[in-house]
C-alpha positions as CSV (number, residue, x, y, z in Angstrom):
1,X,-18.7,196.3,70.2
2,X,-15.4,196.2,68.3
3,X,-15.1,194.2,65.1
4,X,-11.5,194.4,63.9
5,X,-11.9,193.1,60.4
6,X,-14.7,195.5,59.4
7,X,-14.7,199.2,58.7
8,X,-16.3,201.3,61.4
9,X,-18.5,203.8,59.6
10,X,-17.8,207.5,60.0
11,X,-19.9,210.5,59.1
12,X,-17.8,211.1,56.0
13,X,-19.0,207.7,54.8
14,X,-22.7,208.5,55.1
15,X,-23.0,209.4,51.4
16,X,-22.2,205.8,50.5
17,X,-24.3,204.5,53.3
18,X,-27.4,206.4,52.1
19,X,-26.8,205.1,48.5
20,X,-26.5,201.5,49.7
21,X,-29.6,201.7,51.9
22,X,-31.6,203.4,49.1
23,X,-30.6,200.7,46.6
24,X,-31.2,197.8,49.0
25,X,-34.6,198.9,50.4
26,X,-36.0,200.6,47.2
27,X,-38.2,197.5,46.5
28,X,-38.7,196.5,50.1
29,X,-42.4,195.8,50.8
30,X,-42.5,198.3,53.6
31,X,-41.1,201.2,51.7
32,X,-43.1,200.4,48.6
33,X,-46.2,200.6,50.7
34,X,-45.2,203.9,52.4
35,X,-44.1,205.6,49.1
36,X,-45.9,203.8,46.3
37,X,-44.7,206.0,43.4
38,X,-41.2,205.0,42.2
39,X,-40.2,208.6,41.4
40,X,-41.2,209.8,44.8
41,X,-39.4,206.9,46.4
42,X,-36.2,207.7,44.6
43,X,-36.4,211.3,45.8
44,X,-37.6,210.7,49.4
45,X,-35.7,207.5,50.5
46,X,-32.3,209.2,50.6
47,X,-33.8,211.8,52.9
48,X,-35.3,209.2,55.2
49,X,-32.0,207.2,55.3
50,X,-30.0,210.4,55.9
51,X,-32.1,211.0,59.0
52,X,-31.8,207.3,60.0
53,X,-28.0,207.2,59.7
54,X,-27.5,210.3,61.7
55,X,-29.9,209.1,64.4
56,X,-28.3,205.6,64.6
57,X,-24.8,207.2,64.9
58,X,-25.9,208.4,68.3
59,X,-26.4,205.0,69.9
60,X,-25.5,202.2,67.4
61,X,-22.3,200.5,66.2
62,X,-22.1,200.9,62.4
63,X,-19.9,198.8,60.3
64,X,-19.3,198.2,56.6
65,X,-16.9,196.2,54.3
66,X,-15.1,199.5,53.4
67,X,-15.7,203.3,53.2
68,X,-17.7,202.5,50.0
69,X,-20.2,200.6,52.1
70,X,-21.0,198.0,49.6
71,X,-22.4,196.0,52.5
72,X,-23.2,197.3,56.0
73,X,-24.5,196.3,59.3
74,X,-25.8,198.6,62.0
75,X,-26.6,197.3,65.5
76,X,-27.5,198.3,69.0
77,X,-25.6,196.6,71.7
78,X,-27.4,196.7,75.1
79,X,-24.0,196.5,76.9
80,X,-23.2,200.1,75.8
81,X,-26.0,201.7,77.9
82,X,-27.0,204.6,75.7
83,X,-30.6,204.9,76.8
84,X,-30.8,208.7,77.3
85,X,-28.9,209.4,74.1
86,X,-31.2,207.0,72.2
87,X,-34.4,208.6,73.7
88,X,-33.3,212.1,72.6
89,X,-32.1,211.0,69.2
90,X,-35.2,209.1,68.4
91,X,-37.5,212.0,69.1
92,X,-35.4,214.6,67.4
93,X,-34.9,212.6,64.2
94,X,-38.5,211.5,64.1
95,X,-39.5,215.2,64.1
96,X,-36.8,215.9,61.4
97,X,-37.9,213.0,59.2
98,X,-41.6,214.2,59.4
99,X,-40.6,217.7,58.4
100,X,-38.7,216.5,55.4
101,X,-41.5,214.2,54.3
102,X,-43.9,217.2,54.5
103,X,-41.5,219.3,52.4
104,X,-41.2,216.6,49.8
105,X,-44.9,215.8,49.5
106,X,-47.2,218.8,50.0
107,X,-50.3,216.5,50.1
108,X,-49.1,215.1,53.5
109,X,-50.0,211.6,52.4
110,X,-46.6,210.1,52.7
111,X,-46.0,211.7,56.2
112,X,-49.4,210.2,57.2
113,X,-48.3,206.8,55.8
114,X,-45.2,206.9,58.0
115,X,-47.3,207.8,61.1
116,X,-49.7,204.9,60.3
117,X,-46.7,202.5,60.0
118,X,-45.2,203.4,63.4
119,X,-45.5,199.8,64.6
120,X,-43.6,198.6,61.6
121,X,-40.9,201.2,62.0
122,X,-40.5,200.7,65.8
123,X,-38.2,198.2,67.5
124,X,-40.2,198.1,70.7
125,X,-40.7,194.3,70.3
126,X,-37.1,193.7,71.0
127,X,-37.7,194.5,74.7
128,X,-39.9,191.5,74.9
129,X,-37.0,189.2,74.0
130,X,-35.0,190.2,77.0
131,X,-32.4,192.8,78.1
132,X,-29.4,190.9,76.7
133,X,-30.3,191.2,73.1
134,X,-28.3,192.8,70.3
135,X,-30.6,194.4,67.7
136,X,-29.5,194.5,64.1
137,X,-31.3,197.6,62.8
138,X,-30.0,197.5,59.3
139,X,-28.2,194.7,57.4
140,X,-27.8,195.4,53.7
141,X,-25.6,194.3,50.7
142,X,-25.7,195.9,47.3
143,X,-26.9,193.7,44.5
144,X,-23.6,193.6,42.7
145,X,-22.1,191.9,45.7
146,X,-24.7,189.2,46.3
147,X,-23.3,185.7,46.3
148,X,-19.7,186.9,47.0
149,X,-19.6,186.2,50.7
150,X,-20.1,189.8,51.8
151,X,-23.2,189.2,53.8
152,X,-21.4,186.4,55.8
153,X,-18.4,188.6,56.3
154,X,-20.7,191.2,58.0
155,X,-22.9,189.1,60.1
156,X,-20.6,186.2,61.2
157,X,-18.5,188.3,63.6
158,X,-21.6,189.8,65.2
159,X,-23.0,186.3,65.8
160,X,-19.6,185.1,67.1
161,X,-19.5,188.0,69.5
162,X,-23.1,187.2,70.7
163,X,-22.1,183.5,71.2
164,X,-19.0,184.4,73.2
165,X,-20.9,186.8,75.4
166,X,-24.1,184.8,75.7
167,X,-26.5,187.3,74.2
168,X,-29.3,187.0,71.8
169,X,-29.5,188.7,68.4
170,X,-32.7,190.2,67.0
171,X,-33.7,191.7,63.7
172,X,-36.9,192.2,61.7
173,X,-37.8,191.9,58.0
174,X,-40.9,192.6,56.0
175,X,-39.8,190.4,53.2
176,X,-40.6,186.6,53.5
177,X,-38.0,185.9,50.9
178,X,-35.3,186.7,53.5
179,X,-36.4,184.2,56.0
180,X,-34.5,181.2,54.7
181,X,-31.2,183.1,54.8
182,X,-31.8,184.2,58.4
183,X,-32.8,180.7,59.4
184,X,-29.4,179.5,58.0
185,X,-27.8,181.7,60.6
186,X,-29.9,180.3,63.4
187,X,-32.7,182.9,63.6
188,X,-36.2,181.8,64.3
189,X,-39.5,183.8,64.2
190,X,-40.1,185.2,67.7
191,X,-43.4,186.9,66.7
192,X,-45.0,188.4,63.6
193,X,-47.8,190.8,63.1
194,X,-49.8,192.4,60.4
195,X,-51.2,195.9,60.4
196,X,-52.1,198.6,57.9
197,X,-50.9,198.2,54.3
198,X,-51.4,194.4,54.5
199,X,-47.8,193.8,55.4
200,X,-46.4,191.2,57.7
201,X,-43.4,192.0,59.9
202,X,-41.3,189.0,60.9
203,X,-39.5,189.6,64.2
204,X,-36.6,187.2,64.4
205,X,-34.4,186.1,67.3
206,X,-31.3,184.0,67.5
207,X,-30.3,182.4,70.8
208,X,-26.6,182.3,71.7
209,X,-24.7,179.1,70.8
210,X,-21.6,177.5,72.4
211,X,-19.9,176.7,69.1
212,X,-18.5,179.1,66.6
213,X,-20.4,179.9,63.5
214,X,-19.3,177.7,60.6
């Protein structure tokens, strides 16, 4: 997928990407449950997102507003057929993430939390929605840029591409406060589930539309 008015992220941008993801997901219900102590979360989340960014670079399209990545969107387009690369990347970086978690927490409790949360961290549910589904893996905007139209700048071209090509768009959130924003863009709850940690994951799906996003 090519989005001409956004910056395609490169590896040299990953420092900014990790900072943005850490800020935006620091108080996310999932990561608060997985890493309850704030000091540990500040230390460990950059490690987790470093692994995630390098994994997603293998099979996702990764865009931001600029190299500073004040806002970013990472998505998997099924039209690009990167199944084998994805399979290998997921397994390698899952191993690497677990090793880093064990190094950062000798008790092993946080690594065990991540293992228990595998259903929350998995995107397997997207397959139920159908093959022609773009999956937004990460969508984040730094707090200083909230209310300035940056979120719309990032997501609107993705939805326009989906409408033009007749494909669905999927994403998930663990924060019910995000639901109204996603409904504004045409997303509806496809399914939800609750597991360990007392969290609810909302799996959202947007059907393609014939008219352009306003």
